[in-house]
DRENDO-1510 file (C-alpha; in Angstrom, 1 decimal, always signed):
<recs>
REC; n; res; u; v; w
REC; 1; MET; +17.0; +24.5; -9.1 .
REC; 2; SER; +16.3; +22.5; -5.9 .
REC; 3; ARG; +17.3; +18.8; -6.0 .
REC; 4; CYS; +13.8; +17.6; -5.1 .
REC; 5; LEU; +12.3; +19.7; -7.9 .
REC; 6; MET; +14.9; +18.2; -10.2 .
REC; 7; LEU; +14.1; +14.5; -9.2 .
REC; 8; HIS; +10.4; +15.5; -9.8 .
REC; 9; ILE; +11.1; +16.7; -13.3 .
REC; 10; ILE; +13.1; +13.5; -14.4 .
REC; 11; LEU; +10.3; +11.3; -12.9 .
REC; 12; ILE; +7.9; +13.1; -15.1 .
REC; 13; TYR; +10.3; +12.5; -17.8 .
REC; 14; CYS; +10.7; +8.7; -17.0 .
REC; 15; LEU; +6.9; +8.2; -16.7 .
REC; 16; HIS; +6.1; +9.7; -20.0 .
REC; 17; PHE; +3.3; +7.0; -20.3 .
REC; 18; ILE; +1.2; +8.9; -17.7 .
REC; 19; ASN; -1.3; +11.2; -19.8 .
REC; 20; SER; -2.9; +14.5; -18.8 .
REC; 21; LEU; -4.7; +13.9; -15.7 .
REC; 22; ARG; -8.0; +15.4; -14.5 .
REC; 23; SER; -8.6; +17.4; -11.2 .
REC; 24; ALA; -10.5; +15.8; -8.5 .
REC; 25; ALA; -11.6; +17.5; -5.2 .
REC; 26; LEU; -9.6; +16.5; -2.0 .
REC; 27; SER; -11.9; +14.9; +0.6 .
REC; 28; ASN; -12.6; +16.5; +3.9 .
REC; 29; THR; -10.8; +13.7; +5.4 .
REC; 30; GLY; -7.8; +14.4; +3.6 .
REC; 31; LYS; -7.8; +18.0; +4.3 .
REC; 32; VAL; -7.8; +17.5; +8.1 .
REC; 33; LEU; -4.9; +15.0; +7.7 .
REC; 34; LEU; -3.0; +17.6; +5.8 .
REC; 35; CYS; -3.6; +20.1; +8.2 .
REC; 36; VAL; -2.6; +17.7; +11.1 .
REC; 37; VAL; +0.6; +16.7; +9.4 .
REC; 38; THR; +1.5; +20.4; +8.7 .
REC; 39; LEU; +0.9; +21.2; +12.6 .
REC; 40; CYS; +3.0; +18.3; +13.6 .
REC; 41; ILE; +6.0; +19.1; +11.3 .
REC; 42; ALA; +6.3; +22.7; +12.3 .
REC; 43; PRO; +9.6; +23.2; +14.5 .
REC; 44; VAL; +8.8; +23.7; +18.2 .
REC; 45; ILE; +10.7; +25.9; +20.6 .
REC; 46; ASN; +11.5; +25.3; +24.1 .
REC; 47; VAL; +10.2; +21.8; +24.3 .
REC; 48; SER; +11.1; +20.1; +27.5 .
REC; 49; ALA; +10.6; +16.6; +26.3 .
REC; 50; SER; +13.0; +14.9; +24.1 .
REC; 51; PRO; +12.1; +15.7; +20.4 .
REC; 52; CYS; +12.9; +12.0; +19.5 .
REC; 53; SER; +9.9; +10.6; +21.4 .
REC; 54; LEU; +6.5; +10.6; +19.7 .
REC; 55; LYS; +3.4; +8.7; +21.2 .
REC; 56; LEU; +1.9; +6.8; +18.4 .
REC; 57; MET; -0.3; +3.8; +18.5 .
REC; 58; ARG; +2.0; +0.8; +18.5 .
REC; 59; SER; +1.6; -2.3; +16.2 .
REC; 60; TYR; +1.8; -5.7; +17.5 .
REC; 61; GLU; +4.3; -6.1; +14.6 .
REC; 62; ASP; +5.9; -3.3; +12.5 .
REC; 63; TYR; +7.0; -5.6; +9.6 .
REC; 64; GLU; +10.1; -3.4; +9.0 .
REC; 65; TYR; +12.7; -4.5; +6.5 .
REC; 66; PHE; +15.6; -2.2; +6.2 .
REC; 67; GLN; +19.2; -2.3; +4.0 .
REC; 68; ASP; +21.2; +0.5; +4.3 .
REC; 69; GLY; +22.6; +2.1; +1.3 .
REC; 70; ASP; +24.1; +5.5; -0.1 .
REC; 71; ILE; +20.7; +6.1; -1.3 .
REC; 72; VAL; +17.5; +4.7; +0.4 .
REC; 73; ILE; +14.2; +4.1; -1.6 .
REC; 74; GLY; +11.1; +3.8; +0.9 .
REC; 75; GLY; +8.7; +1.2; +0.2 .
REC; 76; ILE; +5.1; +0.7; +1.7 .
REC; 77; ILE; +3.4; -2.5; +0.3 .
REC; 78; SER; +0.4; -4.1; +1.7 .
REC; 79; VAL; +0.9; -7.7; +2.5 .
REC; 80; ASN; -1.7; -8.3; +5.5 .
REC; 81; SER; -5.3; -8.0; +4.1 .
REC; 82; TYR; -6.5; -5.8; +7.1 .
REC; 83; ALA; -6.1; -4.7; +10.6 .
REC; 84; VAL; -8.0; -4.3; +13.7 .
REC; 85; THR; -7.4; -2.4; +17.1 .
REC; 86; TYR; -6.6; -5.0; +19.7 .
REC; 87; PRO; -6.5; -4.4; +23.4 .
REC; 88; PHE; -3.2; -6.0; +24.5 .
REC; 89; ASP; -2.8; -5.8; +28.2 .
REC; 90; GLU; -5.3; -2.8; +28.2 .
REC; 91; GLU; -3.1; -1.0; +25.7 .
REC; 92; PRO; -4.8; -0.6; +22.2 .
REC; 93; MET; -2.3; -1.9; +19.4 .
REC; 94; ILE; -2.9; -2.2; +15.6 .
REC; 95; LEU; -3.0; -5.9; +14.7 .
REC; 96; CYS; -2.6; -6.9; +11.3 .
REC; 97; ILE; -4.6; -10.0; +10.0 .
REC; 98; ASN; -4.3; -12.6; +7.2 .
REC; 99; PRO; -1.0; -12.2; +5.4 .
REC; 100; SER; -1.2; -13.0; +1.9 .
REC; 101; ILE; +1.2; -15.0; -0.1 .
REC; 102; ARG; +0.7; -13.4; -3.3 .
REC; 103; ASN; +1.3; -9.9; -1.8 .
REC; 104; TYR; +4.4; -11.2; +0.1 .
REC; 105; VAL; +5.8; -11.9; -3.4 .
REC; 106; ASN; +5.5; -8.1; -3.8 .
REC; 107; PHE; +8.2; -7.5; -0.9 .
REC; 108; LEU; +10.5; -10.3; -2.4 .
REC; 109; VAL; +10.2; -8.5; -5.7 .
REC; 110; PHE; +11.0; -5.2; -4.2 .
REC; 111; VAL; +14.3; -6.5; -2.7 .
REC; 112; PHE; +15.1; -8.4; -5.9 .
REC; 113; GLY; +14.7; -5.0; -7.9 .
REC; 114; ILE; +17.1; -3.4; -5.4 .
REC; 115; GLU; +19.6; -6.0; -5.8 .
REC; 116; MET; +19.4; -6.0; -9.5 .
REC; 117; MET; +19.9; -2.1; -9.6 .
REC; 118; ASN; +23.0; -2.6; -7.5 .
REC; 119; PHE; +24.3; -5.8; -9.5 .
REC; 120; TYR; +24.0; -4.0; -12.8 .
REC; 121; GLU; +25.6; -0.7; -11.2 .
REC; 122; TYR; +23.0; +1.4; -12.9 .
REC; 123; MET; +24.4; +4.2; -10.5 .
REC; 124; PRO; +28.2; +3.7; -10.4 .
REC; 125; ASN; +29.8; +3.8; -7.0 .
REC; 126; ILE; +26.5; +4.3; -5.2 .
REC; 127; THR; +24.6; +1.5; -3.4 .
REC; 128; LEU; +20.9; +1.5; -3.2 .
REC; 129; GLY; +19.2; +0.5; +0.0 .
REC; 130; TYR; +15.8; +0.1; +1.2 .
REC; 131; HIS; +13.3; +0.8; +4.1 .
REC; 132; LEU; +10.3; -1.3; +3.6 .
REC; 133; TYR; +6.9; -1.7; +5.5 .
REC; 134; ASP; +3.8; -3.8; +5.4 .
REC; 135; SER; +0.9; -1.2; +5.6 .
REC; 136; CYS; -1.5; -3.9; +6.2 .
REC; 137; THR; -4.2; -2.3; +4.0 .
REC; 138; GLU; -4.8; +0.0; +7.1 .
REC; 139; PRO; -4.3; +3.9; +6.9 .
REC; 140; ARG; -3.1; +4.5; +10.4 .
REC; 141; LYS; -0.4; +1.7; +9.9 .
REC; 142; ALA; +0.5; +3.4; +6.5 .
REC; 143; VAL; +0.8; +6.8; +8.1 .
REC; 144; LYS; +3.0; +5.3; +11.0 .
REC; 145; SER; +5.2; +3.6; +8.5 .
REC; 146; VAL; +6.0; +6.6; +6.2 .
REC; 147; LEU; +6.7; +8.7; +9.3 .
REC; 148; GLN; +9.1; +6.1; +10.3 .
REC; 149; ILE; +10.9; +6.1; +7.0 .
REC; 150; LEU; +11.3; +9.7; +6.9 .
REC; 151; SER; +12.7; +9.7; +10.5 .
REC; 152; GLY; +15.1; +6.8; +9.8 .
REC; 153; PRO; +15.4; +3.4; +11.3 .
REC; 154; LYS; +15.1; +4.4; +14.9 .
REC; 155; LYS; +12.4; +6.3; +16.8 .
REC; 156; THR; +9.5; +7.9; +14.7 .
REC; 157; VAL; +9.4; +11.8; +15.1 .
REC; 158; PRO; +8.2; +13.9; +12.2 .
REC; 159; ASN; +10.4; +16.7; +10.9 .
REC; 160; TYR; +13.5; +14.8; +12.4 .
REC; 161; PHE; +15.8; +12.2; +11.0 .
REC; 162; CYS; +18.5; +10.4; +13.0 .
REC; 163; THR; +20.8; +9.1; +10.4 .
REC; 164; GLY; +23.2; +11.8; +10.0 .
REC; 165; TYR; +21.9; +13.1; +6.7 .
REC; 166; ASN; +18.7; +12.1; +5.0 .
REC; 167; LYS; +19.2; +9.2; +2.6 .
REC; 168; VAL; +15.6; +8.8; +1.3 .
REC; 169; ALA; +15.2; +9.7; -2.4 .
REC; 170; GLY; +11.7; +8.5; -3.0 .
REC; 171; PHE; +8.7; +6.1; -2.3 .
REC; 172; ILE; +7.2; +3.2; -3.8 .
REC; 173; GLY; +3.9; +2.2; -2.7 .
REC; 174; ASP; +1.2; +1.4; -1.8 .
REC; 175; GLU; -1.0; -0.7; -3.8 .
REC; 176; GLN; -4.6; +0.3; -2.5 .
REC; 177; SER; -6.1; +4.0; -2.7 .
REC; 178; ILE; -7.1; +3.8; +1.0 .
REC; 179; THR; -3.6; +3.8; +2.1 .
REC; 180; THR; -1.8; +5.5; -0.9 .
REC; 181; ILE; -3.8; +8.7; -0.4 .
REC; 182; PRO; -2.7; +9.5; +3.2 .
REC; 183; ILE; +0.9; +8.6; +2.3 .
REC; 184; ALA; +0.6; +11.1; -0.7 .
REC; 185; GLN; -0.8; +13.8; +1.5 .
REC; 186; ILE; +2.1; +13.5; +4.0 .
REC; 187; LEU; +4.9; +13.3; +1.0 .
REC; 188; GLY; +3.3; +16.2; -0.7 .
REC; 189; VAL; +4.1; +18.3; +2.5 .
REC; 190; TYR; +8.0; +17.2; +2.2 .
REC; 191; ARG; +7.8; +17.2; -1.6 .
REC; 192; TYR; +9.0; +13.5; -2.1 .
REC; 193; SER; +8.2; +11.8; -5.3 .
REC; 194; GLN; +6.0; +8.6; -4.9 .
REC; 195; ILE; +5.2; +5.9; -7.3 .
REC; 196; SER; +2.0; +3.9; -6.4 .
REC; 197; LEU; +1.8; +0.4; -7.5 .
REC; 198; GLY; -2.1; +0.0; -7.9 .
REC; 199; ALA; -3.8; +2.8; -6.4 .
REC; 200; THR; -6.8; +3.9; -8.9 .
REC; 201; ASP; -8.6; +6.7; -7.0 .
REC; 202; SER; -9.5; +9.6; -9.3 .
REC; 203; ALA; -8.8; +12.2; -6.4 .
REC; 204; LEU; -5.0; +11.5; -7.1 .
REC; 205; ASN; -5.3; +13.0; -10.5 .
REC; 206; ASP; -5.3; +16.6; -8.9 .
REC; 207; ARG; -1.7; +17.8; -9.7 .
REC; 208; ARG; -2.4; +20.9; -7.3 .
REC; 209; VAL; -2.8; +18.6; -4.4 .
REC; 210; TYR; -0.6; +15.7; -5.4 .
REC; 211; PRO; +2.1; +17.3; -7.7 .
REC; 212; HIS; +4.7; +14.7; -6.8 .
REC; 213; PHE; +2.6; +11.6; -7.3 .
REC; 214; PHE; +3.0; +9.1; -10.0 .
REC; 215; ARG; +1.3; +5.5; -10.6 .
REC; 216; MET; +1.7; +2.5; -12.5 .
REC; 217; LEU; -2.1; +2.0; -13.3 .
REC; 218; GLN; -4.8; +4.0; -14.7 .
REC; 219; THR; -7.4; +5.9; -12.8 .
REC; 220; ILE; -10.3; +3.8; -11.6 .
REC; 221; ARG; -12.6; +5.8; -14.1 .
REC; 222; VAL; -11.0; +3.4; -16.9 .
REC; 223; TYR; -12.1; +0.2; -15.1 .
REC; 224; TYR; -15.5; +1.4; -14.2 .
REC; 225; LYS; -16.0; +2.5; -17.8 .
REC; 226; ILE; -14.8; -1.0; -18.9 .
REC; 227; ILE; -17.4; -2.7; -16.4 .
REC; 228; SER; -20.2; -0.4; -17.6 .
REC; 229; GLN; -19.6; -1.4; -21.3 .
REC; 230; ILE; -19.5; -5.2; -20.2 .
REC; 231; ILE; -22.9; -4.8; -18.6 .
REC; 232; LYS; -24.5; -2.9; -21.6 .
REC; 233; HIS; -23.0; -5.5; -23.9 .
REC; 234; PHE; -24.8; -8.4; -22.1 .
REC; 235; GLY; -28.1; -6.3; -22.1 .
REC; 236; TRP; -28.2; -6.1; -18.0 .
REC; 237; ASN; -29.9; -2.8; -17.3 .
REC; 238; TRP; -30.7; -3.4; -13.5 .
REC; 239; VAL; -27.9; -3.5; -10.9 .
REC; 240; GLY; -26.8; -3.0; -7.3 .
REC; 241; ILE; -23.8; -1.9; -5.8 .
REC; 242; PHE; -21.7; -2.8; -2.6 .
REC; 243; THR; -19.3; -0.2; -1.5 .
REC; 244; SER; -16.9; +0.4; +1.3 .
REC; 245; ASP; -17.4; +3.0; +3.9 .
REC; 246; ASP; -14.4; +5.1; +3.2 .
REC; 247; ASP; -13.5; +8.0; +0.9 .
REC; 248; SER; -12.5; +5.6; -1.8 .
REC; 249; GLY; -15.7; +3.7; -1.8 .
REC; 250; GLU; -17.7; +7.1; -1.9 .
REC; 251; THR; -15.6; +8.3; -4.9 .
REC; 252; GLU; -15.7; +5.1; -6.9 .
REC; 253; GLN; -19.5; +4.6; -6.3 .
REC; 254; LEU; -20.1; +8.2; -7.8 .
REC; 255; VAL; -17.9; +7.4; -10.8 .
REC; 256; LEU; -19.5; +4.0; -11.4 .
REC; 257; SER; -23.1; +5.5; -11.2 .
REC; 258; GLU; -22.1; +8.2; -13.6 .
REC; 259; TYR; -20.8; +5.7; -16.2 .
REC; 260; LEU; -23.9; +3.3; -15.5 .
REC; 261; SER; -26.3; +6.2; -16.1 .
REC; 262; SER; -24.4; +7.2; -19.3 .
REC; 263; TYR; -25.0; +3.7; -20.9 .
REC; 264; GLY; -28.8; +3.7; -19.7 .
REC; 265; ILE; -28.1; +1.3; -16.9 .
REC; 266; CYS; -30.4; +1.7; -13.8 .
REC; 267; VAL; -29.0; +1.2; -10.0 .
REC; 268; ASP; -31.7; -0.7; -7.9 .
REC; 269; PHE; -29.8; -0.2; -4.6 .
REC; 270; THR; -26.6; +0.8; -2.9 .
REC; 271; ILE; -25.4; -0.6; +0.3 .
REC; 272; LYS; -22.5; +0.9; +2.3 .
REC; 273; PHE; -20.5; -1.5; +4.4 .
REC; 274; TYR; -19.2; +0.1; +7.7 .
REC; 275; LYS; -16.3; -2.1; +8.9 .
REC; 276; ASN; -17.0; -1.5; +12.5 .
REC; 277; LYS; -20.9; -1.8; +12.5 .
REC; 278; VAL; -21.4; -5.3; +11.5 .
REC; 279; THR; -24.5; -6.0; +13.6 .
REC; 280; HIS; -27.4; -8.4; +13.3 .
REC; 281; ASP; -29.8; -5.6; +12.6 .
REC; 282; VAL; -27.4; -4.4; +9.8 .
REC; 283; ILE; -27.1; -7.6; +8.4 .
REC; 284; ASN; -30.8; -8.3; +8.2 .
REC; 285; ARG; -31.6; -5.2; +6.7 .
REC; 286; ASN; -29.0; -5.7; +4.0 .
REC; 287; ILE; -30.5; -9.1; +3.5 .
REC; 288; ASN; -33.8; -8.0; +3.0 .
REC; 289; THR; -32.6; -5.4; +0.5 .
REC; 290; VAL; -30.9; -7.8; -1.8 .
REC; 291; ARG; -33.7; -10.4; -1.4 .
REC; 292; SER; -36.5; -7.8; -2.5 .
REC; 293; SER; -34.3; -6.7; -5.5 .
REC; 294; SER; -34.8; -8.1; -8.9 .
REC; 295; ALA; -31.2; -7.0; -9.8 .
REC; 296; GLN; -29.4; -9.9; -10.9 .
REC; 297; ILE; -26.0; -8.1; -11.3 .
REC; 298; ILE; -24.1; -6.8; -8.1 .
REC; 299; ILE; -21.0; -4.5; -8.3 .
REC; 300; ILE; -18.4; -4.4; -5.6 .
REC; 301; CYS; -16.6; -1.1; -5.6 .
REC; 302; GLY; -14.1; +0.7; -3.2 .
REC; 303; ALA; -11.3; -0.7; -1.1 .
REC; 304; PHE; -11.3; -4.2; +0.2 .
REC; 305; ASN; -13.8; -4.2; +3.2 .
REC; 306; SER; -14.1; -7.4; +5.6 .
REC; 307; ALA; -17.6; -6.5; +6.3 .
REC; 308; ILE; -18.5; -7.4; +2.8 .
REC; 309; THR; -16.9; -10.8; +3.1 .
REC; 310; VAL; -18.7; -11.5; +6.4 .
REC; 311; PHE; -22.0; -10.7; +4.7 .
REC; 312; LEU; -21.3; -12.7; +1.7 .
REC; 313; GLN; -20.1; -15.8; +3.7 .
REC; 314; GLY; -23.0; -15.5; +6.3 .
REC; 315; SER; -25.9; -15.3; +3.8 .
REC; 316; PRO; -24.8; -17.4; +0.7 .
REC; 317; ALA; -28.3; -18.5; +0.0 .
REC; 318; ILE; -29.5; -15.1; -1.3 .
REC; 319; PHE; -26.8; -15.0; -3.9 .
REC; 320; TYR; -27.5; -18.2; -5.8 .
REC; 321; GLU; -29.1; -16.3; -8.7 .
REC; 322; LYS; -26.8; -13.1; -8.6 .
REC; 323; THR; -23.6; -12.4; -10.4 .
REC; 324; PHE; -20.9; -10.3; -9.0 .
REC; 325; ILE; -18.5; -8.0; -10.8 .
REC; 326; LEU; -15.3; -7.3; -8.8 .
REC; 327; ASN; -13.1; -4.2; -9.3 .
REC; 328; PRO; -9.2; -4.7; -9.6 .
REC; 329; SER; -8.7; -3.9; -5.8 .
REC; 330; TRP; -11.0; -6.9; -5.0 .
REC; 331; THR; -9.5; -9.3; -7.7 .
REC; 332; SER; -5.9; -8.7; -6.2 .
REC; 333; ASN; -7.1; -9.2; -2.7 .
REC; 334; ASN; -6.0; -12.7; -1.6 .
REC; 335; TYR; -8.1; -12.7; +1.4 .
REC; 336; ALA; -11.2; -12.3; -0.8 .
REC; 337; ILE; -10.5; -14.6; -3.3 .
REC; 338; SER; -8.6; -17.6; -1.4 .
REC; 339; ASN; -11.5; -17.9; +1.1 .
REC; 340; GLU; -13.8; -19.9; -1.0 .
REC; 341; ILE; -16.6; -17.3; -0.9 .
REC; 342; GLU; -19.4; -19.2; -2.3 .
REC; 343; ALA; -21.2; -16.0; -3.7 .
REC; 344; PHE; -18.3; -15.4; -5.8 .
REC; 345; ASN; -19.1; -18.4; -7.9 .
REC; 346; LYS; -19.4; -17.3; -11.8 .
REC; 347; SER; -18.4; -13.7; -10.8 .
REC; 348; ILE; -16.8; -11.5; -13.3 .
REC; 349; SER; -13.4; -9.9; -12.5 .
REC; 350; ILE; -11.4; -7.0; -13.9 .
REC; 351; ASP; -7.6; -7.7; -13.6 .
REC; 352; LEU; -4.5; -6.3; -14.9 .
REC; 353; TYR; -2.6; -7.8; -18.1 .
REC; 354; ASP; +0.7; -9.9; -17.1 .
REC; 355; LEU; +4.2; -8.5; -17.4 .
REC; 356; ASN; +7.5; -10.4; -17.3 .
REC; 357; LEU; +10.3; -9.8; -14.9 .
REC; 358; PRO; +14.0; -9.9; -16.2 .
REC; 359; GLU; +15.8; -13.1; -15.6 .
REC; 360; TYR; +15.8; -14.0; -11.8 .
REC; 361; GLY; +17.2; -17.4; -12.1 .
REC; 362; GLY; +16.2; -19.2; -9.1 .
REC; 363; TYR; +15.9; -16.1; -6.7 .
REC; 364; PHE; +12.2; -16.9; -5.9 .
REC; 365; ASP; +12.5; -20.8; -5.7 .
REC; 366; ASN; +12.8; -23.1; -2.8 .
REC; 367; ILE; +12.4; -20.6; -0.1 .
REC; 368; ARG; +12.5; -22.1; +3.5 .
REC; 369; ILE; +10.6; -20.5; +6.2 .
REC; 370; SER; +13.4; -21.8; +8.7 .
REC; 371; ASP; +16.2; -20.3; +6.9 .
REC; 372; ARG; +14.6; -16.7; +7.5 .
REC; 373; PRO; +13.8; -16.5; +11.2 .
REC; 374; GLN; +14.1; -12.7; +11.2 .
REC; 375; ASP; +11.5; -12.3; +8.3 .
REC; 376; THR; +8.3; -11.8; +10.4 .
REC; 377; LEU; +6.0; -11.8; +7.4 .
REC; 378; LEU; +7.4; -15.1; +6.3 .
REC; 379; GLN; +7.1; -16.6; +9.5 .
REC; 380; GLU; +3.5; -15.5; +10.0 .
REC; 381; ILE; +2.7; -17.1; +6.5 .
REC; 382; GLY; +4.3; -20.3; +7.7 .
REC; 383; MET; +2.0; -20.3; +10.6 .
REC; 384; VAL; -1.3; -19.4; +8.7 .
REC; 385; TYR; -1.0; -21.5; +5.6 .
REC; 386; TYR; +1.5; -24.1; +6.7 .
REC; 387; ASN; +0.8; -24.7; +10.2 .
REC; 388; CYS; +4.5; -24.3; +11.1 .
REC; 389; MET; +5.4; -23.1; +14.4 .
REC; 390; THR; +8.1; -20.4; +14.9 .
REC; 391; THR; +11.0; -20.4; +17.7 .
REC; 392; ASN; +8.9; -17.7; +19.5 .
REC; 393; VAL; +6.6; -19.6; +22.0 .
REC; 394; SER; +4.5; -16.7; +22.8 .
REC; 395; ARG; +4.0; -16.0; +19.2 .
REC; 396; ASN; +2.9; -19.5; +18.6 .
REC; 397; GLN; +0.3; -19.3; +21.4 .
REC; 398; PHE; -1.1; -16.1; +20.3 .
REC; 399; TYR; -1.5; -16.9; +16.5 .
REC; 400; SER; -2.8; -20.3; +17.4 .
REC; 401; THR; -5.7; -18.6; +19.2 .
REC; 402; LEU; -6.1; -15.8; +16.9 .
REC; 403; TYR; -6.7; -18.1; +13.8 .
REC; 404; GLY; -7.9; -21.2; +15.6 .
REC; 405; ILE; -5.1; -23.5; +14.3 .
REC; 406; SER; -2.7; -25.9; +15.6 .
REC; 407; LEU; +1.1; -25.5; +14.9 .
REC; 408; TYR; +3.7; -28.1; +14.4 .
REC; 409; ASN; +7.3; -28.5; +13.8 .
REC; 410; CYS; +8.0; -28.2; +10.2 .
REC; 411; THR; +11.8; -28.6; +9.7 .
REC; 412; GLY; +12.5; -30.2; +6.7 .
REC; 413; ARG; +9.1; -29.5; +5.4 .
REC; 414; ASP; +9.0; -25.9; +5.3 .
REC; 415; THR; +9.9; -25.0; +1.6 .
REC; 416; ILE; +7.6; -22.7; -0.5 .
REC; 417; TRP; +7.4; -23.7; -3.9 .
REC; 418; ASP; +4.7; -21.3; -5.4 .
REC; 419; PHE; +6.2; -17.9; -5.2 .
REC; 420; LYS; +7.0; -17.9; -8.7 .
REC; 421; PHE; +3.5; -18.4; -10.0 .
REC; 422; TYR; +2.6; -15.0; -9.0 .
REC; 423; LEU; +5.6; -13.1; -10.7 .
REC; 424; LYS; +3.7; -12.1; -13.8 .
REC; 425; VAL; +0.3; -11.3; -12.5 .
REC; 426; GLY; -1.2; -8.2; -10.8 .
REC; 427; VAL; +0.8; -5.5; -9.4 .
REC; 428; THR; +3.8; -7.8; -8.6 .
REC; 429; PRO; +5.9; -6.8; -11.8 .
REC; 430; ARG; +5.2; -3.5; -11.6 .
REC; 431; VAL; +6.9; -3.4; -8.4 .
REC; 432; TYR; +10.2; -4.1; -10.1 .
REC; 433; TYR; +9.3; -1.7; -12.7 .
REC; 434; ALA; +8.5; +1.4; -10.4 .
REC; 435; ILE; +11.9; +0.7; -8.8 .
REC; 436; ASP; +13.5; +0.5; -12.3 .
REC; 437; VAL; +11.8; +3.9; -13.1 .
REC; 438; MET; +13.0; +5.7; -9.9 .
REC; 439; THR; +16.5; +4.3; -10.4 .
REC; 440; LEU; +16.5; +5.6; -14.1 .
REC; 441; ALA; +15.4; +9.0; -12.8 .
REC; 442; LEU; +18.2; +9.1; -9.9 .
REC; 443; GLN; +20.6; +8.2; -12.7 .
REC; 444; LYS; +19.7; +10.9; -14.9 .
REC; 445; MET; +19.8; +13.3; -11.9 .
REC; 446; GLN; +23.4; +12.1; -11.1 .
REC; 447; ARG; +24.5; +12.8; -14.8 .
REC; 448; TYR; +22.7; +16.3; -14.9 .
REC; 449; LEU; +24.5; +17.4; -11.7 .
REC; 450; LYS; +27.7; +16.0; -12.9 .
REC; 451; HIS; +27.8; +17.8; -16.2 .
REC; 452; GLN; +26.1; +21.1; -15.3 .
REC; 453; PHE; +27.6; +21.5; -11.8 .
REC; 454; LYS; +30.6; +19.2; -11.7 .
REC; 455; GLU; +28.8; +17.3; -8.8 .
REC; 456; THR; +30.6; +14.0; -8.2 .
REC; 457; ASN; +29.3; +13.1; -4.6 .
REC; 458; MET; +25.5; +12.0; -4.9 .
REC; 459; LYS; +25.9; +10.1; -1.5 .
REC; 460; MET; +25.6; +13.3; +0.7 .
REC; 461; TYR; +22.7; +14.8; -1.1 .
REC; 462; ASN; +19.7; +15.8; +0.8 .
REC; 463; TYR; +16.5; +14.5; -0.7 .
REC; 464; LYS; +14.2; +16.1; +1.7 .
REC; 465; SER; +12.4; +19.3; +0.3 .
REC; 466; GLN; +12.5; +23.1; +1.1 .
REC; 467; VAL; +10.3; +22.4; +4.2 .
REC; 468; SER; +12.4; +23.4; +7.4 .
REC; 469; ILE; +13.6; +20.1; +8.9 .
REC; 470; MET; +15.9; +19.2; +11.8 .
REC; 471; THR; +18.1; +16.4; +12.6 .
REC; 472; CYS; +18.7; +14.8; +15.9 .
REC; 473; GLU; +21.0; +12.3; +17.8 .
REC; 474; CYS; +18.5; +9.9; +19.3 .
REC; 475; ASN; +20.5; +8.1; +21.6 .
REC; 476; THR; +22.0; +11.0; +23.6 .
REC; 477; ASP; +20.2; +13.6; +25.9 .
REC; 478; LYS; +21.8; +16.5; +23.8 .
REC; 479; HIS; +20.0; +17.2; +20.5 .
REC; 480; ARG; +21.5; +18.9; +17.6 .
REC; 481; HIS; +19.1; +21.1; +15.7 .
REC; 482; LEU; +20.0; +22.0; +12.1 .
REC; 483; LEU; +17.9; +24.1; +9.8 .
REC; 484; ASN; +18.4; +22.5; +6.5 .
REC; 485; LYS; +17.2; +24.0; +3.3 .
REC; 486; THR; +17.8; +22.5; -0.2 .
</recs>
């Protein structure tokens, strides 16, 4: 039995609360991405260029957090609310916008979870490490990050790892379906186990396409059934729908329409918001659609889309008599909730039930921004929310211009007190329990190997799949290629 398959089976055992899942078709976009990834990872013969160089769109910040260990758990978590393509010196880069304090706490809980697993020695004589990135709720950034984790903390190159032997045992993340799906498609090729924190897209139910995917939440069908029941209960039978322009929005809109129809509720209009097509003509057309409709209820479905917030903020008057119903992905988005969007007054939201973390003492108390100068996310939160300048002058100038803010020296006044208020809500506690489940699976795998095969050294185990892979020494001109089959 391959070790990958073994870990997969044990994860199934540990995640016994996941019920039987229904099949859903993979989108055309997903099929194309899967084909591209398959082509990229195929071994190449007679390559003149170094196999450890790969041209990807750069990010202004990668938001990489790495702690080495005998076994490494990869993590991809959305902290920034969205990303744009920004022309830096005529070179386009991915620029992440608006870091969320609430989502940054997920990063802290991830690190806390790893430290707790090591402190209580759930895996004796083995130290867990982590390789963690912010996906910025952007599929391109998520794909870039997962390829980086697979390659190791150096250069990004598919099908190569540059750390001597591969330590990555599995992945935690992401929260949104829009980033989780491309991650799952790549990890499916390598047969890595993945536990999502909040992705609810029903397409992920298809075990033929995503056999190694698990999640901490139910499928989105559950939430839209609840929304439809709420609408039916209050006797509302005429609604409108706002949805995002991606696969997630398309899928969720179809699921929602199916449930609404089953409860005898009619859809008056559906407006799709295209992230890169916010023009005056489009806005005016959408205003006329909403204004001419007698529907008093508007349901927002799909992933968070900044074009929707722009529309809501720019035309508040037409929503005075409307009531919005928000799905969990919008309820948990700090940018959407904290920007005082007037249209969201008296709205209805569907959120997750609270969970408690184990005893954490003062771990999340009194975190000072100046004490963590290498924590780029914390530094940006300090600039955006507390107007605190960093030690990097050019960074201060750029973010001052980007957000239209003035920065000051906050030394002695840069302590953040409110992290602990987010520890029980949303996906935050589920970050810890996802790590706990994966560690439990590794622990059971360790015991199985020890008793069945007298294996004692889990440190040298290669967790990569049965796909042909290579290793390389990235800092030398001579490259070592090894065919490695588990």
